[in-house]
C-alpha positions in Angstrom: 103.9 153.3 54.4 104.0 153.9 50.7 107.7 153.6 50.0 110.7 152.0 51.7 113.2 154.3 53.4 116.9 153.8 53.1 119.4 153.5 56.0 118.3 155.8 58.8 121.9 156.2 60.0 122.7 158.2 56.9 119.8 160.6 57.2 120.6 164.2 57.9 118.3 166.5 59.9 116.5 167.9 56.8 115.8 164.4 55.4 114.4 163.2 58.8 112.1 166.2 58.8 111.0 165.5 55.2 110.1 161.9 56.0 109.0 162.4 59.6 105.8 160.3 59.4 107.6 157.3 57.8 110.4 157.5 60.4 107.9 157.6 63.3 106.6 154.2 62.0 110.1 152.8 61.9 111.0 153.8 65.4 107.7 152.8 67.0 108.3 149.8 69.2 112.0 149.9 68.3 113.8 146.6 68.7 117.3 147.5 67.3 119.8 150.2 68.0 122.7 151.2 65.8 126.1 150.7 67.6 127.6 153.5 65.5 125.1 156.5 65.8 122.6 155.4 68.4 119.5 155.6 66.1 116.8 153.0 66.6 114.4 151.0 64.4 111.9 148.2 64.6 113.7 146.6 61.7 117.5 146.0 61.5 117.7 146.6 57.8 117.3 150.3 58.4 120.5 150.6 60.5 124.2 150.2 59.6 125.4 148.5 62.7 122.2 147.0 64.3 122.2 145.3 67.7 119.1 143.9 69.3 117.8 145.9 72.3 116.1 142.9 74.0 
């Protein structure tokens, strides 16, 4: 991945589409879920209220 993405929780639909390949890498093998919006990531730094899934 060439550049770091910001907080996934703040992404609107258009921005998710624009950065779809990068987002796919972040959600692959997700380990964290945001307690506020339900988005998932393999790194908690991309979520605003992360909680470990397992």
